[in-house]
C-alpha positions as CSV (number, residue, x, y, z in Angstrom):
1,X,-6.3,-42.5,20.5
2,X,-3.0,-42.3,22.1
3,X,-0.2,-40.5,21.0
4,X,1.7,-43.6,20.0
5,X,-1.3,-44.5,17.9
6,X,-2.0,-41.8,16.2
7,X,-1.1,-41.0,12.6
8,X,2.0,-39.0,11.7
9,X,0.1,-37.6,8.7
10,X,2.9,-34.6,7.4
11,X,1.7,-31.6,5.9
12,X,2.8,-30.1,2.4
13,X,6.1,-28.0,2.7
14,X,4.9,-24.4,2.9
15,X,6.5,-22.5,0.2
16,X,8.2,-19.2,0.5
17,X,6.3,-16.3,0.3
18,X,6.0,-15.0,-2.4
19,X,5.8,-17.2,-5.0
20,X,6.3,-16.9,-8.5
21,X,2.9,-15.2,-8.9
22,X,2.6,-12.0,-10.6
23,X,0.2,-10.5,-7.6
24,X,2.1,-12.5,-4.5
25,X,5.2,-10.3,-6.3
26,X,3.7,-7.3,-6.3
27,X,2.1,-7.7,-2.5
28,X,5.5,-8.3,-1.4
29,X,6.7,-5.2,-3.5
30,X,4.3,-2.9,-1.8
31,X,4.9,-4.2,1.8
32,X,8.8,-3.6,0.9
33,X,8.2,0.0,-0.8
34,X,6.3,0.9,2.3
35,X,9.1,-0.2,5.1
36,X,11.8,1.9,2.6
37,X,10.1,4.7,3.6
38,X,8.2,3.9,7.3
39,X,11.9,3.9,8.8
40,X,13.4,7.2,7.6
41,X,11.6,9.8,10.3
42,X,10.0,9.0,13.2
43,X,8.9,5.1,14.6
44,X,9.5,2.0,12.8
45,X,6.7,0.8,10.7
46,X,4.7,4.3,10.8
47,X,4.7,7.2,8.0
48,X,4.6,10.7,8.5
49,X,3.3,13.3,6.6
50,X,7.3,13.7,5.0
51,X,8.0,10.3,4.7
52,X,4.1,9.4,3.0
53,X,4.9,12.7,0.7
54,X,8.3,11.3,-0.3
55,X,7.6,7.5,-0.9
56,X,4.4,8.7,-3.4
57,X,6.6,11.8,-5.6
58,X,9.7,9.2,-6.2
59,X,7.3,6.0,-6.5
60,X,4.6,7.5,-8.4
61,X,5.6,10.7,-9.9
62,X,3.9,9.9,-13.4
63,X,0.9,9.0,-11.8
64,X,0.7,11.9,-9.5
65,X,1.1,14.4,-12.4
66,X,-2.5,13.5,-13.8
67,X,-4.9,15.8,-12.7
68,X,-2.2,17.4,-10.2
69,X,-2.2,14.9,-7.5
70,X,1.7,15.7,-7.3
71,X,0.4,19.5,-5.2
72,X,1.2,19.2,-1.6
73,X,-2.4,20.3,-0.8
74,X,-3.8,16.9,-2.3
75,X,-1.3,14.5,-0.7
76,X,-2.1,16.8,2.3
77,X,-5.6,15.9,2.3
78,X,-5.2,12.4,1.3
79,X,-3.0,11.6,4.0
80,X,-5.0,13.6,6.5
81,X,-8.5,11.6,5.5
82,X,-6.4,8.2,5.5
83,X,-4.8,8.9,9.0
84,X,-7.9,7.3,10.6
85,X,-6.7,7.8,14.5
86,X,-5.8,11.1,14.1
87,X,-2.0,10.6,15.3
88,X,-0.1,12.4,12.3
89,X,1.1,9.1,11.2
90,X,-0.2,6.3,8.8
91,X,0.3,2.5,9.7
92,X,0.6,0.1,6.7
93,X,-3.1,-0.6,7.3
94,X,-3.8,3.1,6.7
95,X,-1.6,3.1,4.1
96,X,-3.3,0.3,2.1
97,X,-6.6,2.5,2.1
98,X,-4.3,5.0,0.2
99,X,-2.8,2.2,-2.2
100,X,-6.9,1.4,-2.9
101,X,-7.9,4.4,-3.7
102,X,-4.7,4.7,-5.9
103,X,-4.9,1.9,-7.6
104,X,-8.8,2.5,-8.4
105,X,-7.2,5.6,-9.9
106,X,-4.6,3.8,-12.0
107,X,-7.5,1.2,-13.4
108,X,-9.2,4.3,-14.5
109,X,-6.5,5.9,-16.2
110,X,-5.5,2.7,-17.8
111,X,-9.3,2.7,-19.2
112,X,-8.7,6.1,-20.2
113,X,-11.8,7.1,-18.2
114,X,-12.5,10.5,-17.0
115,X,-9.5,9.9,-14.4
116,X,-10.0,13.5,-12.9
117,X,-13.4,12.5,-11.7
118,X,-14.4,10.4,-8.7
119,X,-16.5,7.0,-9.8
120,X,-20.0,7.9,-9.4
121,X,-20.9,4.5,-7.8
């Protein structure tokens, strides 16, 4: 088919992200919060330990108080376990691993499960 005889079907206009969906707005908020803290020290779009600790202590203080998660040792261990390439900085992808752990804890707290003990599965 030549270029002059091809149909010119129009694609639907792409909506701007995020839309009005709760999950999409939550995803954008996560990215925005990460960016707010990742530019404080060091390389843009990476979190060093100080940035990471500040992010969690400012954005999730009540959550961290549960089971003494606000202690420096807990945060340091979480940071080091999640720093997959051991460069002392978290990429956004590495940060999402922490978010998964925190979301699992939050899920257990909401269901009033024993939030201080890791899942058995």
